[in-house]
C-alpha positions as CSV (number, residue, x, y, z in Angstrom):
1,X,-66.7,194.3,-82.9
2,X,-69.0,196.6,-80.9
3,X,-71.2,193.7,-80.0
4,X,-68.2,191.7,-78.9
5,X,-67.0,194.6,-76.7
6,X,-70.5,194.9,-75.1
7,X,-70.5,191.2,-74.3
8,X,-67.0,191.4,-72.9
9,X,-67.5,194.6,-70.9
10,X,-68.7,193.0,-67.6
11,X,-65.7,190.6,-67.5
12,X,-63.4,193.4,-68.7
13,X,-64.4,195.9,-66.1
14,X,-64.2,193.3,-63.3
15,X,-60.8,192.2,-64.4
16,X,-59.6,195.8,-64.6
17,X,-60.9,196.4,-61.0
18,X,-59.1,193.2,-59.8
19,X,-55.8,194.4,-61.4
20,X,-56.2,197.8,-59.7
21,X,-56.7,196.0,-56.4
22,X,-53.6,193.9,-56.8
23,X,-51.4,196.8,-58.0
24,X,-52.8,199.2,-55.4
25,X,-52.1,196.9,-52.4
26,X,-48.7,196.0,-53.7
27,X,-47.8,199.6,-54.3
28,X,-49.0,200.7,-50.9
29,X,-47.0,198.0,-49.1
30,X,-43.9,198.8,-51.3
31,X,-44.2,202.5,-50.1
32,X,-44.7,201.6,-46.5
33,X,-42.0,199.0,-46.2
34,X,-39.7,199.5,-49.2
35,X,-39.1,203.2,-48.5
36,X,-37.7,202.7,-45.0
37,X,-35.8,199.6,-46.1
38,X,-34.2,201.6,-48.9
39,X,-33.2,204.4,-46.4
40,X,-31.8,201.8,-44.1
41,X,-29.7,200.3,-46.8
42,X,-28.3,203.8,-47.6
43,X,-27.7,205.1,-44.0
44,X,-25.9,201.9,-42.9
45,X,-23.4,202.1,-45.8
46,X,-19.8,202.8,-45.3
47,X,-18.8,206.3,-44.1
48,X,-22.4,207.3,-43.2
49,X,-23.8,208.3,-39.9
50,X,-25.4,204.9,-39.1
51,X,-22.7,202.8,-40.7
52,X,-23.2,199.1,-39.8
53,X,-21.7,196.5,-42.1
54,X,-23.8,193.7,-40.5
55,X,-27.1,195.4,-40.9
56,X,-26.1,196.6,-44.4
57,X,-24.8,193.2,-45.4
58,X,-27.7,191.2,-44.0
59,X,-30.4,193.4,-45.4
60,X,-28.7,193.5,-48.8
61,X,-28.5,189.7,-49.0
62,X,-32.2,189.4,-48.2
63,X,-33.2,192.0,-50.7
64,X,-31.0,190.4,-53.4
65,X,-32.4,186.9,-52.6
66,X,-36.0,188.0,-53.1
67,X,-35.2,190.0,-56.2
68,X,-33.3,187.1,-57.8
69,X,-36.4,184.8,-57.7
70,X,-38.6,185.0,-60.9
71,X,-42.0,186.3,-59.9
72,X,-44.0,183.3,-61.1
73,X,-41.8,181.0,-58.9
74,X,-42.1,183.4,-56.0
75,X,-45.9,183.4,-56.4
76,X,-46.0,179.6,-56.1
77,X,-43.4,179.5,-53.4
78,X,-45.5,181.9,-51.2
79,X,-48.8,179.8,-51.6
80,X,-48.5,178.3,-48.1
81,X,-47.8,181.7,-46.5
82,X,-50.7,183.2,-48.5
83,X,-53.0,180.4,-47.5
84,X,-52.0,180.8,-43.8
85,X,-52.5,184.6,-43.9
86,X,-55.7,184.8,-45.9
87,X,-57.1,181.3,-46.0
88,X,-57.0,181.2,-49.8
89,X,-54.5,181.3,-52.6
90,X,-56.8,182.6,-55.3
91,X,-58.2,186.0,-56.1
92,X,-56.6,189.5,-56.3
93,X,-56.1,190.0,-52.6
94,X,-54.3,186.7,-52.3
95,X,-52.1,187.5,-55.4
96,X,-51.3,190.9,-53.8
97,X,-49.3,189.1,-51.1
98,X,-46.7,187.9,-53.6
99,X,-46.9,191.2,-55.4
100,X,-46.1,193.0,-52.2
101,X,-43.2,190.7,-51.4
102,X,-41.7,191.3,-54.9
103,X,-42.3,195.1,-54.7
104,X,-40.7,195.8,-51.4
105,X,-37.1,195.0,-52.3
106,X,-37.6,196.4,-55.8
107,X,-38.6,199.8,-54.5
108,X,-36.0,199.6,-51.7
109,X,-33.2,199.4,-54.2
110,X,-34.7,202.4,-56.2
111,X,-34.8,204.4,-52.9
112,X,-31.2,203.5,-52.1
113,X,-30.0,204.4,-55.5
114,X,-31.8,207.8,-55.4
115,X,-30.2,208.5,-52.0
116,X,-26.7,207.8,-53.3
117,X,-27.0,210.8,-55.6
118,X,-27.1,213.2,-52.6
119,X,-24.0,215.1,-52.0
120,X,-22.4,213.5,-48.9
121,X,-20.8,216.8,-48.0
122,X,-24.2,218.2,-47.2
123,X,-24.9,215.2,-44.9
124,X,-21.5,215.7,-43.2
125,X,-22.2,219.3,-42.7
126,X,-25.5,218.5,-41.0
127,X,-23.8,216.0,-38.7
128,X,-21.2,218.6,-37.8
129,X,-24.0,220.9,-36.8
130,X,-25.3,218.3,-34.4
131,X,-28.4,217.1,-36.4
132,X,-29.8,213.8,-35.2
133,X,-30.0,210.8,-37.7
134,X,-33.8,211.1,-37.7
135,X,-33.6,214.8,-38.5
136,X,-31.2,214.2,-41.3
137,X,-33.4,211.6,-42.8
138,X,-36.7,213.5,-42.4
139,X,-35.5,217.0,-43.3
140,X,-32.6,216.4,-45.7
141,X,-32.6,213.0,-47.4
142,X,-36.3,212.5,-48.0
143,X,-37.0,216.0,-49.4
144,X,-33.9,215.8,-51.6
145,X,-34.9,212.6,-53.2
146,X,-38.7,213.2,-53.4
147,X,-38.9,213.5,-57.3
148,X,-36.8,210.3,-57.6
149,X,-39.1,208.5,-55.1
150,X,-42.2,209.4,-57.2
151,X,-40.5,208.3,-60.4
152,X,-39.4,205.0,-58.6
153,X,-43.0,204.5,-57.5
154,X,-44.2,204.9,-61.1
155,X,-41.6,202.3,-62.2
156,X,-42.8,200.0,-59.5
157,X,-46.4,200.4,-60.4
158,X,-45.7,199.5,-64.0
159,X,-43.7,196.5,-63.0
160,X,-46.6,195.4,-60.7
161,X,-49.0,195.5,-63.7
162,X,-46.8,193.0,-65.5
163,X,-46.5,190.9,-62.4
164,X,-50.3,191.0,-61.9
165,X,-50.8,189.7,-65.4
166,X,-48.6,186.7,-64.5
167,X,-50.5,186.2,-61.2
168,X,-53.7,186.0,-63.2
169,X,-52.5,182.9,-65.0
170,X,-52.6,180.9,-61.8
171,X,-55.8,182.1,-60.1
172,X,-55.0,185.7,-59.2
173,X,-57.7,187.2,-61.4
174,X,-57.3,190.5,-63.2
175,X,-56.6,191.2,-66.8
176,X,-54.0,188.4,-67.2
177,X,-56.6,185.9,-66.1
178,X,-59.1,187.2,-68.7
179,X,-56.5,187.1,-71.4
180,X,-55.7,183.4,-70.6
181,X,-59.2,182.2,-70.1
182,X,-60.9,183.9,-73.0
183,X,-58.1,184.9,-75.3
184,X,-55.7,181.9,-75.1
185,X,-57.8,178.9,-74.2
186,X,-60.7,179.9,-76.5
187,X,-58.5,181.2,-79.2
188,X,-60.3,184.6,-79.1
189,X,-58.0,187.1,-80.8
190,X,-60.4,190.0,-80.0
191,X,-60.2,189.4,-76.3
192,X,-56.4,189.0,-76.5
193,X,-56.0,192.3,-78.4
194,X,-58.4,194.1,-76.1
195,X,-56.5,193.0,-73.0
196,X,-53.2,194.0,-74.5
197,X,-54.5,197.4,-75.5
198,X,-56.0,197.9,-72.0
199,X,-52.6,197.0,-70.4
200,X,-50.8,199.5,-72.7
201,X,-53.3,202.2,-71.8
202,X,-52.9,201.5,-68.1
203,X,-49.1,201.7,-68.3
204,X,-49.1,204.8,-70.4
205,X,-51.5,206.5,-68.0
206,X,-49.5,205.7,-65.0
207,X,-46.3,206.8,-66.6
208,X,-47.8,210.1,-67.7
209,X,-49.3,210.9,-64.3
210,X,-46.1,209.9,-62.6
211,X,-44.0,212.2,-64.8
212,X,-46.3,215.1,-64.1
213,X,-46.2,214.6,-60.3
214,X,-42.4,214.2,-60.3
215,X,-41.9,217.4,-62.3
216,X,-44.3,219.4,-60.1
217,X,-42.5,218.2,-57.0
218,X,-39.1,219.0,-58.5
219,X,-40.2,222.6,-59.3
220,X,-41.7,223.2,-55.8
């Protein structure tokens, strides 16, 4: 078993790095675009300070459309766009395009759901005091939902690990690619078990760190 692990280590470490690249890019894009999208979905809702049924409805439809497409189909569907953007459809960076597209609406809905838990009376009081929409978002909404944002980011990261494993099956690289090439096609149970254990460790590690950060933010 030790000899097998030593032989597998170069491929395993490279696949682990590729998975981190895919998840890291997808998570960064989700934070940069999904967070403002989620806030937009919240503040344009009924009886809020930027109420706009057309923006709310149109944005909601787009978010729901993307979320309703199974990731493996979304991955193939975005091949032309990925090829146009990067000049290739294989590798972890190419796979991160589809991961990012899937992560943005996923995280946006988490942000919107977290913002809905805010007492609207507090927001109404801020409006009555003459606070601008940007000030309310920056100094009231975002600080109030910060622990939920971190927990949502943790959930998104874990989901992206699962998506990255699927991306690996069609040229995305990463742990999923290793499991398919060595574990499935070569009927190597050791490789299959090793990749599964590595994925479990990654998920548990991310969940543990996310819980710690969320709790520390909540106490501060």
